[in-house]
C-alpha positions as CSV (number, residue, x, y, z in Angstrom):
1,M,-14.4,26.0,-7.8
2,T,-16.3,24.1,-5.1
3,M,-18.6,21.1,-5.5
4,G,-22.2,21.5,-4.3
5,M,-24.2,18.9,-2.4
6,F,-25.9,17.7,-5.6
7,E,-22.6,17.2,-7.4
8,G,-21.1,15.4,-4.4
9,V,-24.0,13.0,-4.2
10,I,-23.8,12.3,-7.9
11,A,-20.0,11.7,-7.6
12,V,-20.5,9.2,-4.7
13,V,-23.3,7.3,-6.4
14,G,-21.4,7.2,-9.7
15,L,-18.2,5.9,-8.1
16,T,-20.2,3.4,-6.1
17,V,-21.9,2.1,-9.3
18,L,-18.6,2.0,-11.1
19,T,-16.9,0.1,-8.2
20,V,-19.7,-2.5,-7.9
21,A,-19.7,-3.0,-11.7
22,T,-16.0,-3.5,-12.0
23,R,-15.5,-5.7,-9.0
24,G,-18.7,-7.7,-9.5
25,F,-18.1,-8.2,-13.2
26,F,-16.7,-11.7,-12.7
27,F,-19.6,-12.8,-10.6
28,L,-22.0,-12.2,-13.5
29,T,-20.9,-15.2,-15.5
30,R,-22.0,-18.7,-14.8
31,R,-18.7,-20.3,-15.6
32,E,-15.1,-19.5,-14.8
33,I,-13.3,-17.3,-17.3
34,P,-10.1,-19.1,-18.5
35,I,-6.9,-17.1,-18.2
36,P,-3.5,-18.1,-19.5
37,D,-1.0,-19.6,-17.1
38,W,1.5,-16.7,-17.7
39,L,-1.2,-14.2,-16.6
40,S,-2.1,-16.3,-13.6
41,Q,1.6,-16.4,-12.5
42,G,2.0,-12.7,-13.1
43,L,-1.1,-11.9,-11.0
44,R,0.5,-13.7,-8.0
45,Y,3.0,-10.8,-7.8
46,A,0.5,-7.9,-8.2
47,P,-0.1,-7.3,-4.5
48,L,3.6,-7.2,-3.8
49,A,4.2,-4.8,-6.7
50,A,1.4,-2.6,-5.5
51,M,2.7,-2.5,-2.0
52,A,6.2,-1.7,-3.2
53,A,4.8,1.1,-5.4
54,V,3.1,2.7,-2.4
55,V,5.6,2.1,0.4
56,L,8.9,2.7,-1.4
57,P,8.3,6.4,-2.3
58,E,7.0,7.0,1.2
59,V,10.2,5.7,2.7
60,V,12.8,7.4,0.4
61,L,11.1,10.7,-0.4
62,L,10.4,13.8,1.7
63,Q,8.1,16.3,0.0
64,G,8.9,14.9,-3.4
65,Q,12.6,15.0,-3.0
66,L,15.0,12.2,-2.0
67,I,16.0,12.3,1.6
68,Q,19.3,13.9,2.2
69,T,20.2,12.6,5.7
70,W,20.6,9.3,7.5
71,M,18.8,10.8,10.5
72,D,15.4,9.7,9.2
73,A,13.5,7.3,11.4
74,R,11.8,5.6,8.4
75,L,15.0,4.1,7.1
76,Y,15.8,2.4,10.4
77,A,12.1,1.3,10.8
78,V,12.2,-0.3,7.3
79,A,15.5,-2.0,8.1
80,A,14.1,-3.4,11.4
81,G,10.9,-4.6,9.7
82,A,12.8,-6.2,6.9
83,A,15.2,-8.0,9.3
84,Y,12.3,-9.2,11.3
85,F,10.5,-10.5,8.3
86,W,13.6,-12.2,7.0
87,W,14.0,-13.9,10.4
88,R,10.4,-14.9,11.2
89,R,8.3,-14.5,8.0
90,D,5.5,-12.9,10.0
91,I,3.6,-9.8,8.8
92,L,2.3,-8.6,12.2
93,G,5.7,-8.9,13.8
94,T,7.2,-7.0,10.8
95,I,4.7,-4.1,11.4
96,L,5.2,-4.1,15.1
97,S,9.0,-4.2,14.9
98,G,9.1,-1.4,12.4
99,M,6.8,0.7,14.6
100,A,8.9,-0.2,17.7
101,V,11.8,1.5,16.0
102,L,10.0,4.3,14.2
103,L,8.1,5.7,17.2
104,P,11.0,6.2,19.6
105,L,13.1,7.8,16.9
106,K,10.2,10.1,15.8
107,L,8.9,11.0,19.2
108,G,12.0,10.7,21.4
109,L,14.7,12.1,19.1
110,G,12.4,14.1,16.8
111,W,13.7,12.6,13.6
């Protein structure tokens, strides 16, 4: 079943309205909404948890199955990136060092 032009426009407009309403909800109030300290502390870790939930399966899974070999460039790229981050605490350097390991292994060795 395919979506027509009208349904596509309705979907885009509806998702736009929904996104603006949910993200802008807190700007509608005149005063700050109090939240408990435990929730505030927990929200500090939300970006890290989201990143781990996205990145970890991409590293250890291949077509929905655990990787079966050590000859996977992603493993070495993650190790290089983690080592760089542990050493320097720099996000850009972490990305660059991981890519510096990933690309030669992928393109050069065909991993």
